[in-house]
C-alpha positions as CSV (number, residue, x, y, z in Angstrom):
1,M,30.3,-8.2,17.8
2,K,29.8,-4.9,18.4
3,I,32.5,-3.9,16.2
4,L,32.9,-3.7,12.2
5,P,36.0,-3.3,11.8
6,A,37.2,-0.3,9.0
7,I,40.1,-1.2,7.4
8,R,42.3,1.6,6.2
9,S,45.3,-0.8,4.7
10,M,46.6,-4.5,4.2
11,K,48.4,-4.1,7.2
12,D,45.1,-3.4,9.1
13,F,43.5,-6.3,7.7
14,E,46.4,-8.8,8.8
15,K,45.8,-8.0,12.3
16,L,42.0,-9.2,11.4
17,I,43.2,-13.0,10.1
18,G,42.4,-15.3,12.3
19,S,40.1,-13.1,14.6
20,R,36.8,-14.0,14.9
21,Y,35.6,-11.3,12.8
22,R,34.1,-12.5,9.3
23,A,32.9,-8.9,7.9
24,C,35.1,-5.4,7.7
25,V,34.3,-2.4,5.9
26,V,37.4,-1.1,3.6
27,L,38.2,2.3,3.6
28,D,41.0,4.7,1.8
29,M,41.7,2.7,-1.6
30,H,42.9,3.3,-4.8
31,I,41.2,1.7,-7.8
32,G,44.4,0.0,-9.1
33,H,44.5,-1.7,-5.9
34,L,41.2,-3.3,-5.8
35,E,41.2,-6.5,-7.1
36,S,44.0,-8.0,-5.5
37,H,43.1,-6.0,-2.0
38,L,39.5,-7.7,-2.5
39,T,40.9,-11.1,-3.8
40,T,42.9,-11.3,-0.6
41,I,40.3,-10.1,1.8
42,K,37.7,-12.5,0.6
43,K,40.4,-15.7,-0.1
44,H,40.2,-15.5,3.9
45,G,36.5,-15.5,4.5
46,F,35.5,-11.9,4.8
47,D,32.6,-10.4,3.7
48,V,33.4,-7.1,2.3
49,Y,31.6,-3.6,2.6
50,L,33.2,-1.3,0.3
51,H,33.3,2.3,0.9
52,L,32.4,3.8,-2.6
53,D,33.0,7.2,-1.7
54,L,36.5,6.7,-0.6
55,I,38.0,4.7,-3.4
56,K,40.4,7.1,-4.9
57,G,40.3,7.0,-8.9
58,L,36.3,6.0,-8.6
59,S,33.3,8.6,-9.7
60,V,30.5,7.5,-7.4
61,D,27.1,6.9,-9.6
62,T,24.8,4.3,-10.8
63,A,27.4,3.2,-13.6
64,S,30.6,2.6,-11.2
65,L,28.3,0.7,-8.7
66,E,27.6,-1.6,-11.4
67,F,31.0,-2.3,-12.5
68,I,32.1,-2.7,-9.2
69,H,29.0,-5.1,-8.5
70,Q,29.7,-7.2,-11.3
71,K,33.3,-7.1,-11.5
72,Y,34.0,-7.3,-7.1
73,K,30.9,-8.8,-5.9
74,P,31.1,-7.0,-2.2
75,T,28.4,-8.3,0.0
76,G,27.7,-4.5,0.3
77,I,28.7,-0.9,-0.3
78,V,29.3,2.5,2.1
79,T,27.9,5.6,0.6
80,T,26.5,9.0,1.6
81,R,24.8,9.0,-1.9
82,G,20.8,8.1,-1.9
83,R,20.7,6.9,-5.8
84,V,23.6,4.7,-5.4
85,I,21.9,3.0,-2.6
86,K,18.8,2.5,-4.4
87,K,20.5,0.8,-7.1
88,A,22.6,-1.1,-4.7
89,N,19.2,-2.6,-3.3
90,Q,18.1,-3.5,-6.6
91,L,21.2,-5.4,-7.1
92,G,20.5,-7.4,-4.3
93,M,23.0,-5.9,-2.3
94,E,23.9,-4.7,1.5
95,T,23.4,-1.2,2.1
96,I,25.0,1.1,4.7
97,L,24.1,4.9,4.3
98,R,27.0,7.3,5.9
99,V,25.4,10.4,7.3
100,F,26.8,13.3,9.3
101,V,25.1,15.0,11.9
102,I,26.4,18.5,12.4
103,D,22.9,20.1,13.5
104,S,19.3,19.6,13.7
105,S,19.1,20.7,9.8
106,A,21.3,17.8,8.6
107,I,19.4,15.3,10.9
108,E,16.3,16.7,9.4
109,K,17.9,15.9,6.0
110,S,19.5,12.4,6.9
111,I,16.1,11.5,7.9
112,E,14.4,12.3,4.5
113,L,17.1,10.7,2.7
114,I,17.0,7.5,4.3
115,R,13.1,7.5,3.9
116,Q,13.8,7.6,0.4
117,S,16.8,5.7,-0.3
118,E,16.0,2.6,2.5
119,P,19.2,1.5,3.2
120,K,19.5,-1.6,5.1
121,L,22.1,-0.2,7.6
122,I,23.0,3.7,7.9
123,E,26.1,4.7,10.0
124,I,25.7,7.9,12.0
125,L,29.0,10.3,12.1
126,P,30.3,11.2,14.7
127,G,29.4,7.8,16.7
128,V,29.8,9.8,19.9
129,V,26.6,11.2,19.9
130,P,23.9,8.4,21.8
131,K,21.2,11.3,21.6
132,V,21.3,11.3,18.2
133,I,21.4,7.2,17.7
134,H,18.3,6.8,19.9
135,L,16.6,9.7,17.3
136,F,17.3,7.8,14.3
137,K,16.1,4.5,15.8
138,Q,13.1,5.9,16.5
139,E,12.6,7.6,13.1
140,V,13.7,5.2,10.3
141,D,13.4,1.8,9.4
142,A,17.0,0.8,9.3
143,E,19.9,0.0,11.6
144,V,22.2,2.3,12.8
145,I,25.9,2.3,13.0
146,A,27.9,4.7,14.9
147,G,31.0,5.4,13.2
148,G,33.9,8.4,13.2
149,L,35.7,9.6,16.4
150,I,35.1,6.0,18.6
151,E,38.5,6.0,20.5
152,T,37.4,4.5,23.6
153,Q,35.5,1.3,24.7
154,R,33.3,3.8,26.7
155,E,32.7,5.1,23.5
156,V,31.7,2.1,22.0
157,D,29.4,0.9,25.1
158,D,27.6,4.4,25.0
159,A,26.7,4.2,21.2
160,I,25.3,0.4,21.7
161,A,23.1,0.9,24.6
162,A,21.9,4.0,22.4
163,G,20.7,1.4,20.1
164,A,23.7,1.3,17.5
165,K,23.7,-2.4,16.1
166,Y,27.1,-2.2,15.4
167,V,30.3,0.8,16.0
168,T,32.9,0.9,13.1
169,T,36.4,2.4,14.3
170,S,40.1,1.8,12.8
171,K,41.3,2.0,16.3
172,T,42.7,-1.6,15.8
173,E,43.2,-1.8,20.0
174,L,39.2,-1.8,20.1
175,W,38.8,-4.7,17.7
176,F,40.1,-7.4,19.9
177,S,38.6,-6.1,23.4
178,P,37.2,-8.6,25.1
179,D,33.9,-6.5,25.9
180,N,33.3,-6.1,22.0
181,H,33.0,-10.0,21.5
182,M,29.7,-11.5,22.0
């Protein structure tokens, strides 16, 4: 599969039920809804990658990560924070470091952060920059996910051709495109 669905609501998740997908990234969740939503998602057999930075009401640090890991046991986490990635690695979780490539300085800082924190995957935003995807594939030892501003099949294909392992998108019509099933 080329797509790693990024869900913003349980309505988004309902679209995945019965699909060939077995994993999703959970975005924009209120801390009070975590337990019920994660229970439902897992009940349907999905691996959950929880975007810690986007949980409303949660301070993103290693203590909150430990709490999330012990209480909810997601498959993995997404964050922009290197020390949280390092701790999640120690806990045996899958890790996705999200980096924003706005200029050459941001790229240099991101490469250094990746080398220090050693995530399993990196999500590059915006994901519509194949040149940058290729650069990261050469510079760091982590798989690349392209995310942000992905709105067309051509952008999915370009990101994969540049070396991305997955594309994250909340554009549900792309989730079910026959071109995105391998």
